[in-house]
C-alpha positions in Angstrom: -94.2 153.0 -143.8 -90.6 154.1 -145.9 -89.0 153.3 -142.4 -90.4 150.1 -141.8 -89.6 148.9 -145.4 -86.0 150.2 -144.9 -85.7 148.2 -142.0 -86.9 145.1 -143.9 -84.8 145.4 -146.6 -82.0 145.8 -144.0 -82.4 142.8 -142.4 -82.8 140.8 -145.7 -79.7 142.0 -146.6 -77.8 141.2 -143.5 -79.8 137.8 -143.1 -79.1 136.5 -146.9 -75.3 136.8 -146.5 -75.2 134.9 -143.4 -77.3 132.1 -144.5 -75.2 131.8 -147.8 -72.2 131.6 -145.8 -73.6 128.9 -143.8 -74.7 126.8 -146.9 -71.0 127.0 -148.5 -69.7 126.1 -145.1 -71.7 123.2 -145.0 -70.9 122.2 -148.8 -67.3 122.2 -148.3 -67.8 119.6 -145.1 -68.8 117.4 -148.2 -66.0 118.4 -150.3 -63.6 118.0 -147.6 -62.9 114.5 -148.1 -60.1 112.1 -146.2 -58.1 110.0 -148.9 -56.1 107.3 -146.9 -52.8 105.9 -148.7 -51.9 102.2 -148.6 -49.3 100.1 -150.6 -48.5 96.1 -149.6 -50.3 94.0 -147.1 -48.4 91.2 -145.3 -49.4 88.8 -142.6 -47.4 88.7 -139.7 -45.3 91.5 -140.8 -43.1 92.7 -137.9 -40.5 94.6 -140.0 -40.1 98.9 -140.6 -40.7 99.1 -144.2 -42.9 102.3 -144.2 -44.9 100.8 -147.2 -45.9 97.4 -145.8 -49.0 97.2 -143.6 -49.3 94.5 -141.2 -52.6 92.3 -142.2 -53.9 92.6 -138.6 -53.5 96.3 -138.3 -55.3 96.9 -141.7 -57.8 94.8 -140.6 -58.5 96.2 -137.1 -57.8 99.7 -139.3 -60.8 98.9 -141.5 -63.0 97.9 -138.4 -62.5 101.3 -136.6 -63.5 103.1 -139.7 -66.7 101.0 -139.8 -67.4 101.7 -136.2 -66.6 105.0 -136.2 -69.1 105.8 -139.1 -66.8 106.5 -142.0 -68.0 105.2 -145.4 -65.9 104.6 -148.3 -66.8 106.2 -151.8 -64.8 106.0 -155.1 -63.9 109.4 -156.8 -66.5 108.6 -159.2 -69.4 108.7 -156.4 -67.9 112.2 -155.7 -68.0 113.3 -159.4 -71.5 111.9 -159.6 -72.5 114.0 -156.6 -71.1 117.1 -158.2 -72.3 116.5 -161.6 -75.4 115.1 -161.1 -76.6 115.7 -157.5 -76.1 111.9 -156.3 -76.2 111.9 -152.5 -73.3 111.2 -150.8 -73.2 108.9 -147.4 -72.3 110.5 -144.0 -68.9 110.6 -143.5 -67.2 109.8 -146.7 -63.8 108.5 -146.9 -61.8 107.3 -149.7 -59.4 104.5 -149.6 -56.3 104.0 -152.5 -53.6 101.9 -152.9 -50.7 102.3 -154.7 -48.3 100.4 -157.1 -50.7 96.8 -157.6 -49.3 94.5 -155.3 -50.5 91.3 -155.3 -51.4 91.4 -151.6 -54.1 94.1 -152.6 -55.7 91.2 -154.2 -55.3 88.6 -152.0 -55.6 90.1 -148.6 -57.0 93.5 -148.6 -59.9 92.9 -151.5 -61.4 90.1 -149.1 -61.3 92.0 -146.1 -63.0 95.0 -148.0 -65.1 92.9 -149.6 -66.4 91.9 -146.6 -66.8 95.1 -145.0 -68.7 96.6 -148.5 -65.8 99.2 -148.8 -64.8 100.5 -151.8 -61.2 101.5 -153.0 -59.3 102.7 -155.8 -56.0 100.9 -156.9 -53.5 103.1 -158.6 -51.3 100.7 -161.0 -48.0 100.7 -162.5 -48.9 99.5 -166.4 -45.5 97.3 -167.1 -45.6 95.4 -163.6 -49.0 94.0 -163.8 -49.0 90.2 -163.2 -45.3 90.5 -162.6 -43.0 89.3 -160.0 -39.8 89.9 -161.6 -38.3 93.1 -163.7 -38.9 93.2 -167.4 -35.2 93.4 -167.7 -32.6 91.3 -165.9 -35.5 89.4 -164.4 -34.5 90.5 -161.0 -37.4 89.9 -158.3 -39.9 92.2 -157.5 -42.9 92.1 -155.2 -45.6 90.3 -157.2 -48.2 92.7 -158.6 -51.8 91.4 -159.1 -52.6 90.4 -163.0 -55.1 91.7 -165.4 -57.5 89.1 -164.7 -57.4 89.5 -161.2 -58.2 93.2 -161.6 -61.1 92.6 -163.4 -62.3 90.3 -160.9 -62.1 93.0 -158.4 -63.7 95.8 -160.3 -66.7 93.3 -161.2 -67.2 93.2 -157.7 -68.3 97.4 -157.9 -66.1 98.0 -155.2 -62.7 98.5 -157.0 -61.6 101.0 -159.6 -58.3 100.5 -161.2 -56.6 103.8 -161.8 -53.1 104.9 -163.3 -49.9 105.1 -161.6 -48.1 105.6 -164.6 -47.1 102.5 -167.3 -43.3 103.0 -167.0 -42.5 106.3 -165.0 -42.3 104.9 -161.4 -38.6 105.4 -161.6 -36.3 107.1 -158.8 -34.0 108.3 -161.9 -30.5 109.1 -161.3 -30.5 113.0 -161.9 -28.1 113.0 -165.3 -30.1 111.2 -167.8 -33.0 108.9 -166.0 -36.4 110.8 -165.3 -37.0 111.2 -161.8 -40.8 110.0 -161.7 -42.5 112.3 -164.1 -40.9 115.8 -163.5 -38.2 115.1 -166.0 -34.6 116.5 -165.8 -33.5 120.1 -164.8 -32.2 120.5 -168.3 -35.1 118.9 -170.4 -37.7 121.4 -172.4 -41.0 121.2 -171.3 -41.7 119.6 -174.8 -39.6 116.6 -174.2 -41.2 116.1 -170.7 -44.6 116.4 -171.8 -43.7 114.1 -175.1 -42.6 111.5 -172.3 -45.9 111.9 -170.3 -48.2 111.3 -173.2 -46.2 108.3 -174.6 -46.6 106.8 -171.3 -50.1 107.6 -170.5 -51.0 106.0 -174.5 -49.9 102.9 -172.7 -51.4 102.5 -169.5 -54.2 103.8 -170.8 -54.3 101.4 -173.5 -53.7 98.6 -171.1 -56.7 99.8 -168.9 -59.1 100.2 -171.8 -58.1 96.5 -173.6 -58.1 94.7 -170.2 -61.0 96.5 -168.2 -62.9 98.1 -170.7 -62.6 102.0 -169.5 -60.4 104.8 -169.1 -58.8 105.9 -166.2 -59.9 109.1 -164.6 -57.6 109.3 -161.8 -53.6 109.4 -161.6 -51.2 108.8 -158.7 -47.7 110.7 -159.1 -45.2 108.5 -158.8 -43.1 109.1 -155.3 -45.6 112.3 -155.1 -43.0 114.1 -157.2 -45.1 116.6 -159.7 -44.8 120.6 -160.8 -47.3 122.9 -162.0 -46.4 121.5 -165.8 -46.8 117.8 -164.9 -50.6 119.1 -163.5 -51.3 120.9 -166.4 -50.1 118.0 -168.7 -52.6 115.6 -166.8 -55.3 117.6 -166.8 -55.1 118.1 -170.6 -55.0 114.2 -170.6 -58.7 114.2 -169.0 -57.5 113.4 -165.8 -60.0 114.6 -162.9 -57.9 114.1 -160.1 -54.0 113.7 -159.3 -53.2 112.4 -156.1 -49.7 113.1 -154.1 -48.2 112.2 -151.0 -48.5 115.3 -149.0 -50.1 115.0 -145.6 -53.5 116.1 -145.2 -56.9 116.5 -146.3 -57.8 118.3 -149.4 -61.5 120.3 -150.5 -61.7 118.1 -153.6 -64.4 121.1 -155.0 -61.4 123.4 -155.3 -58.0 121.3 -155.3 -58.1 118.9 -158.5 -54.0 118.1 -158.5 -51.5 116.8 -155.8 -54.6 116.0 -153.5 -53.4 114.9 -149.8 -53.6 112.1 -148.2 -53.1 110.1 -145.0 -50.5 107.7 -144.9 -50.9 104.3 -143.1 -47.3 103.8 -143.1 -46.4 100.9 -141.0 -48.6 102.0 -138.2 -50.4 100.7 -135.3 -54.1 100.8 -136.5 -55.0 102.9 -133.1 -52.1 105.3 -134.1 -53.2 105.5 -138.0 -57.1 106.0 -137.1 -56.0 108.8 -134.7 -54.4 110.5 -137.6 -57.8 110.6 -139.4 -59.4 112.1 -136.6 -56.8 114.5 -136.0 -56.4 115.9 -139.6 -60.1 116.3 -139.4 -59.9 117.7 -135.7 -62.4 115.4 -134.4 -61.8 114.0 -130.9 -59.2 110.8 -130.9 -61.4 108.7 -129.1 -61.5 105.2 -129.9 -63.7 102.3 -128.5 -61.5 99.6 -126.9 -58.5 101.9 -127.4 -57.6 101.0 -123.5 -57.0 97.4 -124.2 -53.6 96.2 -125.3 -54.5 92.9 -126.9 -54.9 93.2 -130.6 -56.7 90.5 -131.5 -59.4 91.1 -128.6 -59.8 94.5 -130.1 -60.4 92.9 -133.3 -63.1 90.6 -132.1 -64.8 93.4 -130.0 -64.9 95.7 -133.0 -66.1 92.6 -135.0 -68.9 92.4 -132.6 -69.8 95.9 -132.4 -70.0 96.3 -136.1 -71.6 92.8 -137.0 -69.3 91.5 -139.0 -66.6 88.4 -138.4 -63.9 88.7 -140.7 
């Protein structure tokens, strides 16, 4: 009898850790969520600027996500999943746009809306609604306004987040800060003061215009340090986003989350980057068809949406 009890207890001791390991492994799949990175979208773009994506490549890429059963969620959906047990859809993915270009409103947003896809837009505070520099009036790419930001958020699909108020500057290495990281000779207190003061301005603008604070911070140029991670965590940000390539486990990584950059890539190549990062087969419907307009039409028919 004692021998039988011993054998049963031994089996339990073996099976429970294996079961726990499987549960832990399954849970981590829910937390390892691809985050995509976009910037400016333009019609009929044939240049080589890495932050500009042609509209048809953008549209086709989203249609491929739909066809492959990827389901865009917000960072807040993920937080609700972790904190309140809210269920996530199959194959969750997060779409992010940096800088707040007007094309996010007049090109990307209508396509996202037609496909019922969520996205996070990281804005640079001073540039909202602007098409010139504050000093010197030199032209810049047009950025969407607060009114347009409010319209997008009211759809329930778009969240507006911080990309700093005025720290999106490359600096000169001597007396101008490079993004948020500061200069090599600056003391930590000065770097912290600059970040805190800048964050106050962007959070004030977001709250006064949209009625909420930002919990997601996007590092300008992806530049960060352990010090800046600590500061933004103290300021209450749930996640900070970087530009390193890959997929992060959101349950374990809160800072410098990896993203998959769309660059100026043809849609099929971009989607295969995502599949490769996830370790999935890189097979796409209609990929052998060379004419993009034909592929787009066939994808629209496949998902049942006419863009």
